[in-house]
N, C-alpha and C positions, 0 to 999 in steps of 0.2 A: 631701517636696516634689519630689524628682527622679522619684519614681514617678508622681506626678500629671502631670508634664510629659511623661513617656514615654508614658503612656496617652493623653493628649490629642494627642500627635504621631501616634500610631498611628491614632487616630480621624480626625484631619485628613488623613492620607495615604490613608485609605480602606481600611485593613486590617481594620477592625471593621464591615464592612457585612454586613447580613443579607439584603438583597434580591438577587434575581438580577441586576438591572441594575447595582446597586452593585458586585457581584463582577465582572461583565463589564467595567465601567469601570476597576476596579482592575487587572484583568488587562491591559487595553489600555494603561494608563499604565505598568505595571510591565514588560511584555514587548511592545513595539510591533511588532517583527518577527514574533513568534509570532502576534500578532493579525492581521497582514497575511497571513501564510501560511494561517491558519485561514479567512480570508475567501476567499482564492483557491481553496483546496481545496473550500470549501462551494459556490462558484460552479461549479467543475468537476463536482462530484458532482450538483448539482441540474440542470446542463445534460445530464448523461448520463441522469438519471432522466426528465426531461421533454423528451427529444429530439423526440418526436412532436409536441409542441406549439410548440416554438420554432424549428423548421426549416420554411421555406416549400416546399422542394423535396425530392424523394426522393433519397437518396444513390446509388441504383442506376440511375435513369432517365438514358438517354443522349440527346443531341441534337447531331447533327453540325454544325448551324448555329452552335452556341455553343462549338465546339472552341477551347480556349485563349483564352477570352474574358477580358478584363480585369475587374477589380472595378468594379461599378456599383451602382445602387440595387436591382436585382432579385437579383443574385448578388454578395453582399457581399465575398467573397474571390475572385471570378472563377470560372472553370470549367477543368477539366482537358482533356487531349487528346481525351477522348471526349465532352466537353460536359456532364459531371456537375458539380453544384454542390459546390465545395470546402468551403464552410462546413457544409453538411449532412453531408458525409463526415467532417469533423473531429468534429462533435458526435456523430454515431452511432459513430464510432471510439472516443470516450471511454467508451462502454458496454463495449466489448470490453476496453479497457485496464483499466477498473475491475474487470471480472470476472476478468481474469488476475491482477491485483495482489492482490485480496482472496482469490481462490480458491487461488492458490499459497502465499500466506502462511498461510492457515488450514490447508491440507493439510500444509505443511511443519511448522508448529507442532504439529499433532495427532500426527503420527508421531514428531516429535522428543520430545514429552512422553512418549509411550508408551515409546520406546526409552530415554530418560533415566531414567524411573521403574523400568523393568525392570532396567536396568544398575546403578543405584544401590542398589536395594532387595535384589535377589537376590544380587549380588556374585559372587565365585568365578569359575568358568569362563564364566558368562553375561556378566559384566562384562568379562572379558578379551576374549572374541570380539567383543562389541559395540564395545568401544573400538578394537579393531584395524580393524574395518569403518569406524568413524567416522574413524580416522586415514587410511585409504585415500581416503575421500571428501574429507577436508580437504586431502590432498596434491595433488589435482587443482585447477587454477584453476576458479573458480565459473563463469565464462562458457564456458570450454571444455567443462566437464561438462554444462552446460545445452544447448549446441549439439549435443554428441554424443547426448544423450538425445532431443532434438527430431528429429535425423536418424534415429535408430534407431526411434522410435515412429511417425513419419509426421506429416503436416500435418493438424492439427485443433485446435480450441480446447481440448478436454479434454487432449490430448497436450501442448500448450504449457503448460497449467497444471501438469501432472504433471512435465514436464521442468524447469520452473523451481523447483518445490517440492522436488525431491529434493536439490539442492545446499544447501538451507536446513536440512535435517534435522540435520546434525551440529552446527551452532552451537547450536540449541535443545537438542539432547540433552545437550551438554556442560554447559550451564547448569543444566538440570533434574537431571542426575546429581549435580553438586556439591551442590546444595541437598538432594537426597535423601540423600546420604551424611552431610551435616551433621545432618539431622533423625533419621536412623537411629541415629547415634551418641549422641543425647540419650536 
């Protein structure tokens, strides 16, 4: 009797849904803050992808007559000191932010996985040297290391992605190394 009530409660709560909408509704009810965050991230990503279609003005075109203009019906967020549309600049800036975030994470994870696998699988002096280099990278604060790398490499989008990804490598490498060691011992 208790099993039947338990199963009916699961079904009533939405845990036994098979459709995509049912699972989405269950997720929204179970994790409302996560659902709100997913909606916000989806809006930002879609705005970055479709920036050409949702912005009425070019983010680079200047107009001295509109310098420091307040928000109105044509320029929703106003204009900056050079007369450029702030809304357009924010939407187009989302593209760069998305590229830096995804690129640096992917690059940091790629090299971290390689270092972690080599260190954990080969062991010996390779593991010792790799772990000492990782210790050195982790001893420096993340932001300071990223700023030093950006200053050393110079200003460009590729150098920014590289300078942010290098401080991420040690954290990924440690996790992959520990899993590799556990699997190697089996």
